A tleap script that builds the chain and sets N, CA, C and O, in Angstrom:
source leaprc.protein.ff14SB
mol = sequence {
  NMET SER SER CYS ALA LYS THR ILE LEU LEU
  THR MET SER VAL MET ALA GLN LEU TRP THR
  LEU VAL THR TYR ALA GLN GLU ARG PRO GLN
  LEU LYS THR GLY VAL PHE THR SER MET HIE
  VAL SER ASP ARG ALA GLY ASP ILE LEU GLY
  MET GLU LEU TYR VAL LEU PRO GLY ALA ASN
  GLY HIE VAL VAL ILE ALA GLN GLY THR GLU
  GLY ALA PRO GLY THR PRO VAL VAL PHE PRO
  LEU THR VAL SER GLY ALA ASP VAL GLU PHE
  GLU ILE PRO LEU SER CYS PRO CYS ALA LEU
  ARG GLU GLY ARG TYR ARG ALA SER LEU GLU
  ASP ASP GLY LEU THR LEU ARG ARG GLN GLY
  SER SER GLN GLU VAL PHE LEU PRO ARG GLY
  ASP SER PHE TRP GLN SER SER TRP ARG CGLN
}
set mol.1.N position { -16.444 -12.789 62.808 }
set mol.1.CA position { -15.551 -13.696 62.145 }
set mol.1.C position { -14.208 -12.994 61.993 }
set mol.1.O position { -14.153 -11.819 61.631 }
set mol.2.N position { -13.139 -13.708 62.266 }
set mol.2.CA position { -11.805 -13.117 62.193 }
set mol.2.C position { -11.379 -12.929 60.736 }
set mol.2.O position { -11.930 -13.551 59.827 }
set mol.3.N position { -10.402 -12.072 60.537 }
set mol.3.CA position { -9.917 -11.819 59.175 }
set mol.3.C position { -9.258 -13.068 58.596 }
set mol.3.O position { -9.290 -13.277 57.383 }
set mol.4.N position { -8.674 -13.880 59.434 }
set mol.4.CA position { -8.061 -15.129 58.975 }
set mol.4.C position { -9.143 -16.080 58.447 }
set mol.4.O position { -8.964 -16.699 57.399 }
set mol.5.N position { -10.250 -16.194 59.161 }
set mol.5.CA position { -11.350 -17.056 58.735 }
set mol.5.C position { -11.964 -16.539 57.431 }
set mol.5.O position { -12.304 -17.323 56.546 }
set mol.6.N position { -12.103 -15.202 57.317 }
set mol.6.CA position { -12.634 -14.619 56.087 }
set mol.6.C position { -11.709 -14.919 54.899 }
set mol.6.O position { -12.180 -15.236 53.807 }
set mol.7.N position { -10.404 -14.818 55.116 }
set mol.7.CA position { -9.432 -15.104 54.058 }
set mol.7.C position { -9.525 -16.563 53.629 }
set mol.7.O position { -9.476 -16.864 52.436 }
set mol.8.N position { -9.657 -17.459 54.581 }
set mol.8.CA position { -9.774 -18.884 54.271 }
set mol.8.C position { -11.055 -19.154 53.486 }
set mol.8.O position { -11.030 -19.890 52.499 }
set mol.9.N position { -12.173 -18.567 53.911 }
set mol.9.CA position { -13.444 -18.764 53.195 }
set mol.9.C position { -13.376 -18.194 51.774 }
set mol.9.O position { -13.857 -18.816 50.827 }
set mol.10.N position { -12.784 -17.027 51.636 }
set mol.10.CA position { -12.653 -16.417 50.317 }
set mol.10.C position { -11.769 -17.283 49.418 }
set mol.10.O position { -12.102 -17.507 48.254 }
set mol.11.N position { -10.651 -17.768 49.947 }
set mol.11.CA position { -9.748 -18.633 49.190 }
set mol.11.C position { -10.460 -19.915 48.761 }
set mol.11.O position { -10.320 -20.346 47.617 }
set mol.12.N position { -11.214 -20.521 49.661 }
set mol.12.CA position { -11.941 -21.757 49.335 }
set mol.12.C position { -12.996 -21.493 48.265 }
set mol.12.O position { -13.200 -22.317 47.373 }
set mol.13.N position { -13.664 -20.348 48.354 }
set mol.13.CA position { -14.681 -19.996 47.375 }
set mol.13.C position { -14.066 -19.822 45.987 }
set mol.13.O position { -14.604 -20.329 45.002 }
set mol.14.N position { -12.941 -19.106 45.905 }
set mol.14.CA position { -12.260 -18.899 44.625 }
set mol.14.C position { -11.773 -20.231 44.070 }
set mol.14.O position { -11.894 -20.473 42.869 }
set mol.15.N position { -11.227 -21.098 44.914 }
set mol.15.CA position { -10.746 -22.410 44.455 }
set mol.15.C position { -11.900 -23.261 43.933 }
set mol.15.O position { -11.741 -23.965 42.936 }
set mol.16.N position { -13.052 -23.209 44.586 }
set mol.16.CA position { -14.214 -23.972 44.138 }
set mol.16.C position { -14.683 -23.473 42.775 }
set mol.16.O position { -15.033 -24.274 41.908 }
set mol.17.N position { -14.692 -22.157 42.582 }
set mol.17.CA position { -15.102 -21.607 41.292 }
set mol.17.C position { -14.119 -21.990 40.193 }
set mol.17.O position { -14.537 -22.337 39.088 }
set mol.18.N position { -12.812 -21.933 40.478 }
set mol.18.CA position { -11.808 -22.341 39.505 }
set mol.18.C position { -11.948 -23.819 39.162 }
set mol.18.O position { -11.839 -24.197 37.995 }
set mol.19.N position { -12.188 -24.657 40.164 }
set mol.19.CA position { -12.379 -26.094 39.942 }
set mol.19.C position { -13.578 -26.342 39.018 }
set mol.19.O position { -13.521 -27.191 38.128 }
set mol.20.N position { -14.645 -25.602 39.238 }
set mol.20.CA position { -15.836 -25.733 38.390 }
set mol.20.C position { -15.517 -25.357 36.953 }
set mol.20.O position { -15.925 -26.060 36.029 }
set mol.21.N position { -14.790 -24.251 36.745 }
set mol.21.CA position { -14.425 -23.827 35.394 }
set mol.21.C position { -13.522 -24.841 34.707 }
set mol.21.O position { -13.724 -25.152 33.533 }
set mol.22.N position { -12.526 -25.363 35.425 }
set mol.22.CA position { -11.615 -26.358 34.856 }
set mol.22.C position { -12.372 -27.627 34.498 }
set mol.22.O position { -12.169 -28.180 33.418 }
set mol.23.N position { -13.236 -28.095 35.378 }
set mol.23.CA position { -14.019 -29.298 35.120 }
set mol.23.C position { -14.932 -29.090 33.930 }
set mol.23.O position { -15.043 -29.977 33.083 }
set mol.24.N position { -15.590 -27.940 33.841 }
set mol.24.CA position { -16.482 -27.643 32.719 }
set mol.24.C position { -15.700 -27.648 31.402 }
set mol.24.O position { -16.153 -28.217 30.409 }
set mol.25.N position { -14.526 -27.012 31.398 }
set mol.25.CA position { -13.722 -26.948 30.173 }
set mol.25.C position { -13.270 -28.337 29.740 }
set mol.25.O position { -13.194 -28.603 28.540 }
set mol.26.N position { -12.969 -29.223 30.675 }
set mol.26.CA position { -12.533 -30.569 30.331 }
set mol.26.C position { -13.683 -31.426 29.825 }
set mol.26.O position { -13.467 -32.302 28.987 }
set mol.27.N position { -14.892 -31.200 30.307 }
set mol.27.CA position { -16.031 -32.017 29.934 }
set mol.27.C position { -16.670 -31.582 28.620 }
set mol.27.O position { -17.330 -32.387 27.964 }
set mol.28.N position { -16.485 -30.328 28.226 }
set mol.28.CA position { -17.068 -29.840 26.977 }
set mol.28.C position { -16.431 -30.551 25.802 }
set mol.28.O position { -15.212 -30.721 25.780 }
set mol.29.N position { -17.214 -30.972 24.829 }
set mol.29.CA position { -16.618 -31.583 23.642 }
set mol.29.C position { -15.799 -30.552 22.868 }
set mol.29.O position { -16.243 -29.423 22.657 }
set mol.30.N position { -14.621 -30.948 22.454 }
set mol.30.CA position { -13.753 -30.061 21.698 }
set mol.30.C position { -14.010 -30.294 20.213 }
set mol.30.O position { -13.209 -30.933 19.531 }
set mol.31.N position { -15.113 -29.781 19.723 }
set mol.31.CA position { -15.541 -29.971 18.356 }
set mol.31.C position { -14.669 -29.148 17.414 }
set mol.31.O position { -14.366 -27.988 17.694 }
set mol.32.N position { -14.270 -29.746 16.307 }
set mol.32.CA position { -13.422 -29.075 15.331 }
set mol.32.C position { -14.291 -28.226 14.404 }
set mol.32.O position { -14.646 -28.649 13.304 }
set mol.33.N position { -14.620 -27.040 14.862 }
set mol.33.CA position { -15.514 -26.150 14.135 }
set mol.33.C position { -14.817 -25.576 12.900 }
set mol.33.O position { -13.596 -25.672 12.768 }
set mol.34.N position { -15.592 -24.985 12.009 }
set mol.34.CA position { -15.007 -24.347 10.840 }
set mol.34.C position { -15.922 -24.414 9.639 }
set mol.34.O position { -17.086 -24.800 9.744 }
set mol.35.N position { -15.374 -24.029 8.483 }
set mol.35.CA position { -16.095 -24.038 7.217 }
set mol.35.C position { -15.670 -25.269 6.427 }
set mol.35.O position { -14.481 -25.566 6.308 }
set mol.36.N position { -16.656 -25.978 5.890 }
set mol.36.CA position { -16.434 -27.185 5.102 }
set mol.36.C position { -17.217 -27.007 3.802 }
set mol.36.O position { -18.433 -26.818 3.834 }
set mol.37.N position { -16.526 -27.066 2.653 }
set mol.37.CA position { -17.206 -26.715 1.416 }
set mol.37.C position { -16.758 -27.551 0.225 }
set mol.37.O position { -15.590 -27.916 0.092 }
set mol.38.N position { -17.714 -27.836 -0.620 }
set mol.38.CA position { -17.425 -28.458 -1.920 }
set mol.38.C position { -17.908 -27.541 -3.043 }
set mol.38.O position { -17.916 -27.942 -4.206 }
set mol.39.N position { -18.311 -26.315 -2.705 }
set mol.39.CA position { -18.817 -25.398 -3.725 }
set mol.39.C position { -17.718 -25.057 -4.716 }
set mol.39.O position { -16.560 -24.849 -4.355 }
set mol.40.N position { -18.123 -25.007 -5.982 }
set mol.40.CA position { -17.200 -24.668 -7.059 }
set mol.40.C position { -17.995 -24.182 -8.263 }
set mol.40.O position { -19.202 -24.409 -8.359 }
set mol.41.N position { -17.314 -23.521 -9.167 }
set mol.41.CA position { -17.945 -23.056 -10.398 }
set mol.41.C position { -17.784 -24.141 -11.446 }
set mol.41.O position { -16.677 -24.628 -11.677 }
set mol.42.N position { -18.879 -24.518 -12.079 }
set mol.42.CA position { -18.869 -25.535 -13.127 }
set mol.42.C position { -18.106 -25.023 -14.343 }
set mol.42.O position { -18.338 -23.908 -14.809 }
set mol.43.N position { -17.194 -25.849 -14.853 }
set mol.43.CA position { -16.438 -25.473 -16.044 }
set mol.43.C position { -17.348 -25.367 -17.268 }
set mol.43.O position { -17.137 -24.527 -18.143 }
set mol.44.N position { -18.354 -26.226 -17.312 }
set mol.44.CA position { -19.212 -26.311 -18.494 }
set mol.44.C position { -20.165 -25.129 -18.602 }
set mol.44.O position { -20.198 -24.454 -19.631 }
set mol.45.N position { -20.943 -24.870 -17.547 }
set mol.45.CA position { -21.992 -23.852 -17.644 }
set mol.45.C position { -21.711 -22.597 -16.835 }
set mol.45.O position { -22.412 -21.595 -16.980 }
set mol.46.N position { -20.698 -22.641 -15.990 }
set mol.46.CA position { -20.422 -21.484 -15.137 }
set mol.46.C position { -21.321 -21.394 -13.922 }
set mol.46.O position { -21.285 -20.405 -13.190 }
set mol.47.N position { -22.150 -22.448 -13.696 }
set mol.47.CA position { -23.024 -22.482 -12.520 }
set mol.47.C position { -22.211 -22.793 -11.268 }
set mol.47.O position { -21.114 -23.346 -11.347 }
set mol.48.N position { -22.756 -22.436 -10.129 }
set mol.48.CA position { -22.141 -22.783 -8.855 }
set mol.48.C position { -22.788 -24.075 -8.374 }
set mol.48.O position { -24.014 -24.176 -8.319 }
set mol.49.N position { -21.967 -25.063 -8.026 }
set mol.49.CA position { -22.440 -26.372 -7.587 }
set mol.49.C position { -21.828 -26.727 -6.241 }
set mol.49.O position { -20.769 -26.213 -5.882 }
set mol.50.N position { -22.498 -27.616 -5.487 }
set mol.50.CA position { -21.937 -28.141 -4.246 }
set mol.50.C position { -22.700 -27.705 -3.016 }
set mol.50.O position { -23.838 -27.241 -3.093 }
set mol.51.N position { -22.044 -27.864 -1.878 }
set mol.51.CA position { -22.643 -27.475 -0.599 }
set mol.51.C position { -21.568 -26.922 0.313 }
set mol.51.O position { -20.375 -27.184 0.156 }
set mol.52.N position { -22.050 -26.136 1.285 }
set mol.52.CA position { -21.145 -25.558 2.275 }
set mol.52.C position { -21.796 -25.652 3.645 }
set mol.52.O position { -22.967 -25.314 3.816 }
set mol.53.N position { -21.017 -26.116 4.621 }
set mol.53.CA position { -21.473 -26.208 6.008 }
set mol.53.C position { -20.501 -25.419 6.870 }
set mol.53.O position { -19.286 -25.578 6.756 }
set mol.54.N position { -21.043 -24.572 7.729 }
set mol.54.CA position { -20.231 -23.801 8.668 }
set mol.54.C position { -20.657 -24.238 10.061 }
set mol.54.O position { -21.758 -23.918 10.507 }
set mol.55.N position { -19.789 -24.965 10.743 }
set mol.55.CA position { -20.053 -25.477 12.089 }
set mol.55.C position { -19.444 -24.509 13.087 }
set mol.55.O position { -18.257 -24.193 13.013 }
set mol.56.N position { -20.266 -24.037 14.026 }
set mol.56.CA position { -19.778 -23.069 15.001 }
set mol.56.C position { -20.568 -23.164 16.299 }
set mol.56.O position { -21.682 -23.689 16.314 }
set mol.57.N position { -19.992 -22.653 17.395 }
set mol.57.CA position { -20.725 -22.669 18.655 }
set mol.57.C position { -21.820 -21.618 18.666 }
set mol.57.O position { -21.662 -20.536 18.101 }
set mol.58.N position { -22.938 -21.945 19.320 }
set mol.58.CA position { -24.040 -21.006 19.494 }
set mol.58.C position { -24.310 -20.818 20.973 }
set mol.58.O position { -23.626 -21.406 21.810 }
set mol.59.N position { -25.281 -20.019 21.296 }
set mol.59.CA position { -25.607 -19.735 22.696 }
set mol.59.C position { -26.086 -20.978 23.444 }
set mol.59.O position { -25.850 -21.109 24.645 }
set mol.60.N position { -26.757 -21.889 22.739 }
set mol.60.CA position { -27.303 -23.092 23.377 }
set mol.60.C position { -26.723 -24.361 22.789 }
set mol.60.O position { -27.431 -25.360 22.667 }
set mol.61.N position { -25.462 -24.347 22.424 }
set mol.61.CA position { -24.816 -25.508 21.823 }
set mol.61.C position { -24.361 -25.179 20.408 }
set mol.61.O position { -24.540 -24.060 19.928 }
set mol.62.N position { -23.774 -26.163 19.754 }
set mol.62.CA position { -23.260 -25.945 18.412 }
set mol.62.C position { -24.374 -25.929 17.372 }
set mol.62.O position { -25.420 -26.554 17.545 }
set mol.63.N position { -24.119 -25.195 16.283 }
set mol.63.CA position { -25.060 -25.089 15.173 }
set mol.63.C position { -24.292 -25.264 13.866 }
set mol.63.O position { -23.063 -25.202 13.832 }
set mol.64.N position { -25.046 -25.483 12.797 }
set mol.64.CA position { -24.473 -25.509 11.460 }
set mol.64.C position { -25.271 -24.552 10.584 }
set mol.64.O position { -26.502 -24.534 10.618 }
set mol.65.N position { -24.554 -23.764 9.806 }
set mol.65.CA position { -25.186 -22.957 8.769 }
set mol.65.C position { -24.988 -23.738 7.483 }
set mol.65.O position { -23.855 -23.966 7.060 }
set mol.66.N position { -26.086 -24.149 6.859 }
set mol.66.CA position { -26.027 -25.024 5.687 }
set mol.66.C position { -26.526 -24.286 4.456 }
set mol.66.O position { -27.516 -23.556 4.507 }
set mol.67.N position { -25.813 -24.493 3.336 }
set mol.67.CA position { -26.223 -23.908 2.070 }
set mol.67.C position { -25.816 -24.850 0.937 }
set mol.67.O position { -24.680 -25.320 0.879 }
set mol.68.N position { -26.748 -25.109 0.056 }
set mol.68.CA position { -26.468 -25.901 -1.134 }
set mol.68.C position { -26.695 -25.057 -2.359 }
set mol.68.O position { -27.297 -23.985 -2.292 }
set mol.69.N position { -26.204 -25.554 -3.492 }
set mol.69.CA position { -26.429 -24.836 -4.738 }
set mol.69.C position { -26.343 -25.801 -5.915 }
set mol.69.O position { -25.457 -26.653 -5.985 }
set mol.70.N position { -27.268 -25.643 -6.816 }
set mol.70.CA position { -27.248 -26.365 -8.091 }
set mol.70.C position { -27.568 -25.335 -9.166 }
set mol.70.O position { -28.669 -25.310 -9.717 }
set mol.71.N position { -26.613 -24.511 -9.445 }
set mol.71.CA position { -26.802 -23.409 -10.382 }
set mol.71.C position { -26.905 -22.099 -9.640 }
set mol.71.O position { -26.019 -21.250 -9.733 }
set mol.72.N position { -27.992 -21.935 -8.901 }
set mol.72.CA position { -28.193 -20.740 -8.070 }
set mol.72.C position { -28.131 -21.171 -6.605 }
set mol.72.O position { -28.655 -22.227 -6.250 }
set mol.73.N position { -27.506 -20.374 -5.765 }
set mol.73.CA position { -27.381 -20.759 -4.358 }
set mol.73.C position { -28.699 -20.700 -3.610 }
set mol.73.O position { -29.542 -19.840 -3.866 }
set mol.74.N position { -28.862 -21.646 -2.663 }
set mol.74.CA position { -30.005 -21.605 -1.760 }
set mol.74.C position { -29.750 -20.582 -0.659 }
set mol.74.O position { -28.672 -19.992 -0.583 }
set mol.75.N position { -30.735 -20.383 0.177 }
set mol.75.CA position { -30.616 -19.464 1.305 }
set mol.75.C position { -29.934 -20.183 2.460 }
set mol.75.O position { -30.393 -21.258 2.847 }
set mol.76.N position { -28.855 -19.641 3.031 }
set mol.76.CA position { -28.223 -20.286 4.188 }
set mol.76.C position { -29.209 -20.364 5.357 }
set mol.76.O position { -29.910 -19.399 5.662 }
set mol.77.N position { -29.246 -21.540 6.007 }
set mol.77.CA position { -30.166 -21.758 7.121 }
set mol.77.C position { -29.382 -22.334 8.296 }
set mol.77.O position { -28.480 -23.150 8.104 }
set mol.78.N position { -29.724 -21.911 9.510 }
set mol.78.CA position { -29.067 -22.378 10.733 }
set mol.78.C position { -29.865 -23.540 11.322 }
set mol.78.O position { -31.082 -23.454 11.485 }
set mol.79.N position { -29.151 -24.637 11.642 }
set mol.79.CA position { -29.768 -25.811 12.269 }
set mol.79.C position { -28.996 -26.151 13.540 }
set mol.79.O position { -27.771 -26.032 13.564 }
set mol.80.N position { -29.695 -26.572 14.598 }
set mol.80.CA position { -28.989 -27.026 15.804 }
set mol.80.C position { -28.304 -28.363 15.541 }
set mol.80.O position { -28.792 -29.176 14.755 }
set mol.81.N position { -27.178 -28.584 16.199 }
set mol.81.CA position { -26.431 -29.835 16.074 }
set mol.81.C position { -26.566 -30.666 17.334 }
set mol.81.O position { -26.594 -30.132 18.442 }
set mol.82.N position { -26.649 -31.973 17.161 }
set mol.82.CA position { -26.487 -32.912 18.259 }
set mol.82.C position { -25.046 -33.383 18.164 }
set mol.82.O position { -24.636 -33.903 17.127 }
set mol.83.N position { -24.270 -33.210 19.230 }
set mol.83.CA position { -22.841 -33.505 19.212 }
set mol.83.C position { -22.558 -34.761 20.015 }
set mol.83.O position { -23.051 -34.922 21.132 }
set mol.84.N position { -21.757 -35.654 19.434 }
set mol.84.CA position { -21.290 -36.863 20.107 }
set mol.84.C position { -19.826 -37.046 19.745 }
set mol.84.O position { -19.505 -37.641 18.716 }
set mol.85.N position { -18.933 -36.532 20.592 }
set mol.85.CA position { -17.503 -36.588 20.295 }
set mol.85.C position { -17.184 -35.721 19.098 }
set mol.85.O position { -17.468 -34.523 19.104 }
set mol.86.N position { -16.582 -36.329 18.042 }
set mol.86.CA position { -16.255 -35.600 16.813 }
set mol.86.C position { -17.359 -35.737 15.771 }
set mol.86.O position { -17.206 -35.267 14.643 }
set mol.87.N position { -18.468 -36.373 16.137 }
set mol.87.CA position { -19.589 -36.553 15.216 }
set mol.87.C position { -20.723 -35.610 15.567 }
set mol.87.O position { -20.956 -35.303 16.736 }
set mol.88.N position { -21.424 -35.156 14.541 }
set mol.88.CA position { -22.574 -34.278 14.730 }
set mol.88.C position { -23.734 -34.791 13.888 }
set mol.88.O position { -23.533 -35.476 12.885 }
set mol.89.N position { -24.947 -34.453 14.306 }
set mol.89.CA position { -26.147 -34.781 13.541 }
set mol.89.C position { -27.026 -33.542 13.454 }
set mol.89.O position { -27.080 -32.722 14.371 }
set mol.90.N position { -27.716 -33.432 12.319 }
set mol.90.CA position { -28.685 -32.349 12.141 }
set mol.90.C position { -29.731 -32.814 11.146 }
set mol.90.O position { -29.521 -33.775 10.406 }
set mol.91.N position { -30.863 -32.118 11.135 }
set mol.91.CA position { -31.954 -32.493 10.247 }
set mol.91.C position { -32.353 -31.325 9.367 }
set mol.91.O position { -32.522 -30.198 9.834 }
set mol.92.N position { -32.503 -31.620 8.070 }
set mol.92.CA position { -32.963 -30.623 7.111 }
set mol.92.C position { -34.408 -30.952 6.770 }
set mol.92.O position { -34.694 -32.050 6.294 }
set mol.93.N position { -35.326 -30.011 7.008 }
set mol.93.CA position { -36.749 -30.279 6.752 }
set mol.93.C position { -37.083 -30.249 5.262 }
set mol.93.O position { -36.318 -29.736 4.446 }
set mol.94.N position { -38.225 -30.802 4.938 }
set mol.94.CA position { -38.746 -30.791 3.575 }
set mol.94.C position { -38.909 -29.342 3.101 }
set mol.94.O position { -39.307 -28.477 3.881 }
set mol.95.N position { -38.612 -29.086 1.862 }
set mol.95.CA position { -38.743 -27.755 1.247 }
set mol.95.C position { -37.871 -26.694 1.908 }
set mol.95.O position { -38.271 -25.534 2.007 }
set mol.96.N position { -36.692 -27.084 2.358 }
set mol.96.CA position { -35.772 -26.126 2.978 }
set mol.96.C position { -35.244 -25.166 1.914 }
set mol.96.O position { -34.843 -25.613 0.840 }
set mol.97.N position { -35.234 -23.855 2.183 }
set mol.97.CA position { -34.707 -22.895 1.208 }
set mol.97.C position { -33.184 -22.990 1.052 }
set mol.97.O position { -32.600 -22.278 0.234 }
set mol.98.N position { -32.542 -23.863 1.830 }
set mol.98.CA position { -31.086 -23.992 1.773 }
set mol.98.C position { -30.611 -24.760 0.542 }
set mol.98.O position { -29.409 -24.834 0.290 }
set mol.99.N position { -31.548 -25.337 -0.235 }
set mol.99.CA position { -31.246 -26.080 -1.465 }
set mol.99.C position { -30.482 -27.369 -1.198 }
set mol.99.O position { -29.685 -27.802 -2.030 }
set mol.100.N position { -30.719 -27.981 -0.049 }
set mol.100.CA position { -30.161 -29.297 0.256 }
set mol.100.C position { -31.307 -30.285 0.454 }
set mol.100.O position { -32.400 -29.906 0.875 }
set mol.101.N position { -31.050 -31.537 0.151 }
set mol.101.CA position { -32.083 -32.568 0.249 }
set mol.101.C position { -32.490 -32.782 1.699 }
set mol.101.O position { -31.646 -32.828 2.595 }
set mol.102.N position { -33.803 -32.914 1.918 }
set mol.102.CA position { -34.299 -33.115 3.281 }
set mol.102.C position { -33.801 -34.443 3.829 }
set mol.102.O position { -33.497 -35.371 3.078 }
set mol.103.N position { -33.723 -34.515 5.163 }
set mol.103.CA position { -33.317 -35.742 5.826 }
set mol.103.C position { -32.441 -35.471 7.021 }
set mol.103.O position { -32.088 -34.330 7.320 }
set mol.104.N position { -32.099 -36.551 7.699 }
set mol.104.CA position { -31.216 -36.491 8.866 }
set mol.104.C position { -29.797 -36.775 8.390 }
set mol.104.O position { -29.559 -37.752 7.680 }
set mol.105.N position { -28.865 -35.929 8.779 }
set mol.105.CA position { -27.482 -36.050 8.348 }
set mol.105.C position { -26.578 -36.314 9.552 }
set mol.105.O position { -26.819 -35.824 10.656 }
set mol.106.N position { -25.535 -37.098 9.306 }
set mol.106.CA position { -24.509 -37.361 10.312 }
set mol.106.C position { -23.167 -37.010 9.675 }
set mol.106.O position { -22.891 -37.383 8.535 }
set mol.107.N position { -22.346 -36.295 10.419 }
set mol.107.CA position { -21.043 -35.878 9.903 }
set mol.107.C position { -19.958 -36.172 10.925 }
set mol.107.O position { -20.168 -36.044 12.131 }
set mol.108.N position { -18.801 -36.566 10.427 }
set mol.108.CA position { -17.604 -36.745 11.246 }
set mol.108.C position { -16.643 -35.618 10.908 }
set mol.108.O position { -16.247 -35.460 9.753 }
set mol.109.N position { -16.269 -34.836 11.912 }
set mol.109.CA position { -15.391 -33.699 11.703 }
set mol.109.C position { -13.957 -34.083 12.020 }
set mol.109.O position { -13.666 -34.627 13.086 }
set mol.110.N position { -13.068 -33.795 11.083 }
set mol.110.CA position { -11.639 -34.075 11.243 }
set mol.110.C position { -10.850 -32.793 10.972 }
set mol.110.O position { -11.420 -31.758 10.628 }
set mol.111.N position { -9.527 -32.883 11.134 }
set mol.111.CA position { -8.685 -31.706 10.902 }
set mol.111.C position { -8.776 -31.211 9.465 }
set mol.111.O position { -8.793 -30.003 9.228 }
set mol.112.N position { -8.834 -32.132 8.501 }
set mol.112.CA position { -8.784 -31.735 7.096 }
set mol.112.C position { -10.144 -31.569 6.438 }
set mol.112.O position { -10.229 -31.068 5.317 }
set mol.113.N position { -11.218 -31.984 7.123 }
set mol.113.CA position { -12.526 -31.858 6.509 }
set mol.113.C position { -13.614 -32.579 7.264 }
set mol.113.O position { -13.454 -32.937 8.431 }
set mol.114.N position { -14.716 -32.787 6.584 }
set mol.114.CA position { -15.920 -33.350 7.180 }
set mol.114.C position { -16.460 -34.427 6.222 }
set mol.114.O position { -16.563 -34.200 5.017 }
set mol.115.N position { -16.796 -35.584 6.769 }
set mol.115.CA position { -17.425 -36.640 5.978 }
set mol.115.C position { -18.900 -36.673 6.353 }
set mol.115.O position { -19.246 -36.832 7.524 }
set mol.116.N position { -19.768 -36.522 5.357 }
set mol.116.CA position { -21.197 -36.362 5.560 }
set mol.116.C position { -21.953 -37.522 4.943 }
set mol.116.O position { -21.639 -37.970 3.840 }
set mol.117.N position { -22.963 -38.010 5.674 }
set mol.117.CA position { -23.827 -39.067 5.154 }
set mol.117.C position { -25.267 -38.770 5.564 }
set mol.117.O position { -25.545 -38.429 6.713 }
set mol.118.N position { -26.169 -38.906 4.601 }
set mol.118.CA position { -27.599 -38.738 4.879 }
set mol.118.C position { -28.162 -40.075 5.318 }
set mol.118.O position { -27.843 -41.111 4.736 }
set mol.119.N position { -29.010 -40.054 6.357 }
set mol.119.CA position { -29.613 -41.277 6.877 }
set mol.119.C position { -30.369 -41.986 5.754 }
set mol.119.O position { -31.101 -41.356 4.991 }
set mol.120.N position { -30.185 -43.299 5.664 }
set mol.120.CA position { -30.847 -44.092 4.633 }
set mol.120.C position { -30.040 -44.187 3.342 }
set mol.120.O position { -30.480 -44.829 2.388 }
set mol.121.N position { -28.882 -43.565 3.299 }
set mol.121.CA position { -28.029 -43.604 2.118 }
set mol.121.C position { -26.658 -44.135 2.501 }
set mol.121.O position { -26.164 -43.860 3.594 }
set mol.122.N position { -26.048 -44.890 1.610 }
set mol.122.CA position { -24.694 -45.390 1.869 }
set mol.122.C position { -23.639 -44.453 1.282 }
set mol.122.O position { -22.445 -44.646 1.510 }
set mol.123.N position { -24.071 -43.445 0.533 }
set mol.123.CA position { -23.149 -42.511 -0.099 }
set mol.123.C position { -22.605 -41.524 0.922 }
set mol.123.O position { -23.358 -40.936 1.698 }
set mol.124.N position { -21.289 -41.350 0.913 }
set mol.124.CA position { -20.630 -40.370 1.757 }
set mol.124.C position { -20.078 -39.254 0.893 }
set mol.124.O position { -19.636 -39.484 -0.233 }
set mol.125.N position { -20.106 -38.040 1.429 }
set mol.125.CA position { -19.564 -36.870 0.735 }
set mol.125.C position { -18.492 -36.268 1.635 }
set mol.125.O position { -18.719 -36.074 2.829 }
set mol.126.N position { -17.327 -35.973 1.067 }
set mol.126.CA position { -16.265 -35.326 1.826 }
set mol.126.C position { -16.234 -33.847 1.471 }
set mol.126.O position { -16.159 -33.480 0.298 }
set mol.127.N position { -16.293 -33.005 2.490 }
set mol.127.CA position { -16.186 -31.555 2.318 }
set mol.127.C position { -14.886 -31.098 2.967 }
set mol.127.O position { -14.755 -31.170 4.189 }
set mol.128.N position { -13.920 -30.628 2.175 }
set mol.128.CA position { -12.666 -30.177 2.774 }
set mol.128.C position { -12.856 -28.924 3.630 }
set mol.128.O position { -13.709 -28.080 3.355 }
set mol.129.N position { -12.042 -28.833 4.667 }
set mol.129.CA position { -12.026 -27.639 5.521 }
set mol.129.C position { -11.287 -26.529 4.777 }
set mol.129.O position { -10.275 -26.782 4.124 }
set mol.130.N position { -11.786 -25.321 4.877 }
set mol.130.CA position { -11.094 -24.198 4.243 }
set mol.130.C position { -11.927 -22.945 4.295 }
set mol.130.O position { -12.873 -22.834 5.075 }
set mol.131.N position { -11.558 -21.997 3.448 }
set mol.131.CA position { -12.319 -20.750 3.356 }
set mol.131.C position { -13.670 -21.031 2.726 }
set mol.131.O position { -13.837 -21.983 1.964 }
set mol.132.N position { -14.618 -20.194 3.058 }
set mol.132.CA position { -15.912 -20.255 2.416 }
set mol.132.C position { -15.744 -19.974 0.916 }
set mol.132.O position { -14.906 -19.165 0.517 }
set mol.133.N position { -16.540 -20.641 0.110 }
set mol.133.CA position { -16.545 -20.363 -1.326 }
set mol.133.C position { -16.764 -18.880 -1.558 }
set mol.133.O position { -16.161 -18.292 -2.456 }
set mol.134.N position { -17.620 -18.278 -0.757 }
set mol.134.CA position { -17.976 -16.875 -0.934 }
set mol.134.C position { -16.807 -15.953 -0.594 }
set mol.134.O position { -16.722 -14.848 -1.131 }
set mol.135.N position { -15.912 -16.384 0.281 }
set mol.135.CA position { -14.704 -15.607 0.558 }
set mol.135.C position { -13.733 -15.742 -0.607 }
set mol.135.O position { -13.215 -14.748 -1.115 }
set mol.136.N position { -13.489 -16.986 -1.027 }
set mol.136.CA position { -12.472 -17.223 -2.065 }
set mol.136.C position { -12.926 -16.727 -3.421 }
set mol.136.O position { -12.087 -16.358 -4.243 }
set mol.137.N position { -14.238 -16.701 -3.689 }
set mol.137.CA position { -14.706 -16.259 -4.999 }
set mol.137.C position { -14.429 -14.770 -5.225 }
set mol.137.O position { -14.315 -14.335 -6.370 }
set mol.138.N position { -14.318 -13.988 -4.152 }
set mol.138.CA position { -14.035 -12.567 -4.293 }
set mol.138.C position { -12.557 -12.312 -4.621 }
set mol.138.O position { -12.195 -11.245 -5.117 }
set mol.139.N position { -11.724 -13.302 -4.338 }
set mol.139.CA position { -10.267 -13.137 -4.563 }
set mol.139.C position { -9.873 -13.465 -6.003 }
set mol.139.O position { -8.773 -13.127 -6.438 }
set mol.140.N position { -10.762 -14.117 -6.735 }
set mol.140.CA position { -10.401 -14.571 -8.090 }
set mol.140.C position { -10.572 -13.486 -9.108 }
set mol.140.O position { -10.313 -13.703 -10.292 }
savepdb mol mol.pdb
quit
C-alpha cells in the first residue's frame, strides 16, 4: 500500500472517530447536576430538618445521593437515576437508612433548583440548588 493510501486511510479513521465522539456528545442528555437541599437548623429545637439530593454522573449513568433528616440525619444512600431530558426518576425502598419516605420519586432539574414529587402524591417540594448543608454548616 502506498504512503498516500495509508495517509488517506488514517485520516478517514481519525475523522470517523471524531464523528463518533461529536455524535455521542450531542446525544447525551445534558442533565443539570449538582446539590439540591432544603436542610436547615430548626429555630425551635436546634434539630436539623429537610432533605438533600446530590445528582451526579456515575460510571453507568447518573445517580443521586439522597439524605433526609428529622432531627438526626439519615445515612446518605446512592440510587440510580432514570433520565428523561431534564427529568429524573428514582426509587427509595422501604426502611431506607437515608431517612426519606419510601416510594418512586420524579424530579425536574432547573438552573435554580429541583422540583420533587413522590408518586401517588400531589405535593411538590422545591429544593434550591446550592452548597451542601454540610459544607455551609461548617462556615457558620
